[in-house]
N, C-alpha and C positions, 0 to 999 in steps of 0.2 A: 276710857281705860277700862278693860275688862277685869273682873275680879275672879280669883280662883274659887271654886265651889268648896264649901266646908267639908263635904263628903261626896262620894260617888253615888250616883243613882244605881239601885240594885235591880237587876232585870232577871226575870224567870223566863226561860225559853221552853216552850212546850211544843214538841213536834215528834212524830213517830219515826222520822228519818234521822239516823245517826249522822249522816254526812251533812244534812242541813243544820243540825244542832252544832256541829263542829264549825261550820262556816259562819254561823251567826255568832258563836263564841269568839271567833277570830275578829269579826267585824266590830262587835261591841267592845272587845278588849283593846281595839286600836284607838278608842276615844278615851282620853284621860279623865273624863267626867262620868264614865259608865263602868259598870262591872257586872258580870254574870254571877248571880248568887246561887244559881243552880239550873239544871236542865231536867226535863222529864219527857218520857216517851208517850205518855197518855195522861188524861185528866186525873186519874186516880193517884198516880205518882205525884202529879203536880199538887194535888190537894194535901198530900202528906207534907210536902215541902212548905206550903203556905201555912199549915198549922204550926210549923216550927219557927218560921220567919216570914213575915209579910213583905213581899217585894214592893218596890215603887211602881213598877210597870211589868206587865206580862206580855210576851210575844206568843201568840196562840195560833196554831194551825187549825184548819177547818176539819179535814178528814183524818180521823185517828181511830184506832181500835178501842173497843170497850165503851167509849163515849165520844160523840162528835163535839167539835169545838163550840158550836152554837149552843148546845145544851149546857156545856160547862160554863160558857159565858153568862148565860141566864142565871145559873146557880150563883156565880160570883156576884152578879149585880143584885141579886135578891138577898144574899146573906152577908157579904162584906165587900162593897164596891171597891174595885181596884182598877186603875187605868189599864185598858187592854188594847193592844194593837194586833189586828189580825194579819198574819203573815201567810200568804197563800199563793199557790200556783194559779195565776189568774187565767181563766178561759171564759169565753163568752157564755158557755153552757152553765158555768158556775156562778155567774154574777148575781143572780137572784138570791143565792145563799149569802153572798157577801152583803147585799143590801139588808137581809135579815139580821146580819151581825151588827150593822150600824144601828138598826132600829132597836136591837137588844141591848145596846149600850157601848159597843166598841167605839173607841175614840177615832181610830183611823184604820186604813187598810194599806198594806204594802205588798209588793210581789216578792216571792222568795228569790234571794240572790242565787245566781248560777255561776259556774266557773266560766270565765270569758276573758276578754282582753283586760289589760291593766286599766284602761279608761273606764270600762264597764264596772270593774270591781271598785274603783274609786267612787263612781256615782252610787253604787250600791251602799257603800259606807255612808255616804251623805244621806240617802233617803232613809236608811235604817236608823241611824243615830239621831237624825233630826226628828223622826217620827216618835222615837222613845222620849226625847226631851219635851216635845210638844204634848205628848200624852201625860207626862208627869205634871204639867201645868193645868190640865183640863179641870173644869169646875165639877165634874161628876164625883170627884173624890170627897170623902167626908173629912179628911185631914189634910193640912198643907204638906207639901213635899219639902223636907228640910234641905236647905242649901240652894233652893231655886227661887224662893220668894224675893222679889225685887231685882233679880238678875235680868238684865236686858238681853235682847236677841244677839247682840254682839258678843255675849259671853260664849257663844258656840265656837268650838275650835274648828279650824278650817280643814283638818284632816289631810293636810298636804296639798290642797288645791286652792287656787285663788278664787275669791268671790267676785265673779264678773258682774258688770252692770249691763243695762240695756244697750250701751254703746256698741257691743259686739254684734248686735242684730240690726240696730237702727241708729244713725247719727243723732246727737242731741238736737233738740228743737232750737230754732232761732227765736230770739225775743220778738214779741208782737206788741203793737201799740193799740190800745183801746179795742180789743176784739169784740165783735158782736155776732149774734147768730146770723147765718147766711139766709138770704131770701129763698123761699121755695124748697128748702132742704129739711128733711126730717130730722128729729132729735134721735141720737143714738145713745143707748144706755150701756155702759161698760161696768162689769162687776167682777171683783176679785175676791177669792176666798180660799182658805186652806183648812186646817184642822177644825172640825166641827161644821164645816161648810156644807156638806152634803145634805144634812137634815135641815139646816137653816135655809139653804137655797130652795129646798122643797117647800118649806113653809112660805117663803116669799113668793115663789112662782105660782103656787096654788092660788094666791090672792090676786094674781094679774088678770085683768079683764081682757077680752078679745082684742081691743084696740090699743093695747100698750105699745109704746114705741119699740122699734127693733132693738134687741138686746144681745150683747156678746159677753160670755162669761168664761173666765179662767178659774177653774177649781183645780187645785193641786191634786192630781189623781193619776194612777198608773195607766199605762197604755193598755188598750183592750177594755178598760173599764168605763171610759167616757161614753162610748157608744151605747152601752147598756144603761148607763145613768141617764142619758138623754132620752132613751126610749121609755124608761120607767117614768120619768117626769112628764113625757108627752101624754102618757095614759092618765095622768092625774090632773093635768092643767088645762085650762081653757085655751091658752096660747099654744102654738105649735113649738115643740122643743125637739131639737136634733143635734147631732154632732156636726160641727162645722166642716165644710169641704172647701178646697181651693176655689176661689172665685164666687162663692155664695154671696148673693145680694142680701144686705141687711134690710129686712122688711118689717113693717108694723105687724104686730100680732105674732111674731116669730122670735124664738130664743135660740141662739147658736152656742153650743158648748165647745170650747177649745179641745181638740183631740189630745189625749195623753201622749207625752213624749215629743210633742212638736209645739213650736211657738205659733201663736195666732195674732195677726195684726189687722188693723183697719186701714183700708185704702179708700180713695175717693176718685170717681170719674164723673165730672159734671155734678149733677145733684144726686148721683147714686153712690151709696157706700157699699163696699163689699169687703170680704175677708181674704187675707193671704195667709197660707199655711207654710211655715218655714222650718227647716232643720237648723241646728246650731247648738252651741254649748249651753250648759246650764247658766241661767241668769238669776242672780240672787239665790243660787243653789236650787233652782227649779226649772223645769221644762215641761209644760208651758210656764211662762213667767207672767205675772200680773204687770210688772213694770214694762214689759215689752208691749203688751196690749194698751196700757194707759199712755205710754209715750206715743204710740201710733195714733191714738185718739186725739192727743194734744196737737199733733202735727196735721192730721187730715180732717178732723172734725171740729177742733177748737171749741168755740162757744156753743156749737150745736150738740155738744156731748154732755152727758151726766156720768160722773164716776162715783162708784160706791165700793168701799173697801170693807170687807166683812171679816169675821172671825178667822184667826190663824196665828201661828207663831212665826216670828222672824220679822223682816222688814220689806218683803217683796210687795211692791205696789205703793209704798209710801212715797218714794221719789217720783214715780209716775203720776200719782195723784196730785202732787204739788205742781208738776208740769202741766197737768190738765187745768188746774185752777189758774195758773199763770196765763194759760191760753184762753181763759174766759169761761171754762166749763163750770157747771155746778158740781161741787164735790161733797161727798158725805162719808163719814166714818161711822161704823156701827158702834153703839154705846157699849161700855163694859158690862152693863147689866144683862145683856143678852148674848155676849160673846162666850163661846166655849173656852177660847184662849184669846186674851186681849193683847196680842202682840202686834200684828200688822196694823190694826186701826190705831193703836196707841202710838206707834212710830209715826203714822201720818199726822196725828194730832200734834205731836211734839214738833213736827216740822212746819206746822201752820198750814197744812195742805187741805184741811177739811173746812168747808164753809158751814157745815152742820154736823152735829154729832147726835145720832138718833138710834133708839132701840129698834130691833128687828121689826116689830109690829107697826112701825111708823114709816118704814122705808117706801112702801108702795105709794102711800098718799103723798109723800114728798115728791116722788117722781111725777105723779099726775099733776100736782099743783105747779111744779116747775114748768112742765110742758104747757099747761094752760096759761101761765103767765107769759111765756114766750110767744104763744100763738096770738095773744091779745095785743102784743106790741105792734 
């Protein structure tokens, strides 16, 4: 049973476009747990509003007159840390700036909502409002957010749309008896992450040696951003990292990032694992969805898989991780001590879906140890 929040989260919208400010006000106002405490057309006007009343979350544009959003973000984090979500018109040319925003302390990045179909506007409400609520829980804050402590992910209002499960993409798995790793088949690592995941994944993947098992990752991230994210990681890591494409074989020493706005599944042909990229509705309020990836791993990889659920708000991936465990996979939830938001891993732990609960700096060694154990059998 969900509980009403004692008060609404106060959001400050900073964007030089009047039409964007009005659209965001309408979207935020549609959620009963949120309110717009003010809007500003540039960082100087925003600073005056913050001096009078500190918001719970700031929605911040990148390109603005008088001072750019990244400079303002750095000043906020140095002087009085406040959860910040960057709201930008995402283009491939501007993604490096958005990565700079994450490194400077932004909790998340979302695309600016545009006028479109009813379905598009409904999805925009979901990603905007969920990003705000996730940011309010992030550990970067110096003070707790009143009204959200202890509230579970099911406290989120549905904004007029059903919360769909992985059933809409892939039928539920059939029960298996005594699953064991397949002979001559490589281990596949499946990782799911959301809020805070971009920096955590960078830390994890930078530690991967060249011979790590093939890995597929769902990071909740907007369309057009995942390709640049993969390219950036590829330049930092020993393993090859790239955005997944339809039919890609999952190979040792390679990491595939699920493309934004499309679901990614694992399939099997003989001893070969490959990925399938599918359109479809939001699952657990996300596309791509971790639950979809994990369910496909349970069905097609079974005990040959390793599932890891990392930082993020909500419960996407919790059911899928349980299905992976029931299919014989080794399953891990990130420990609260290193999560930016301990939502998704917590939900998996509550369901009994995690065989291990480990901090970020122990995940790589656990993968290597699990693979070594299986190879010795």
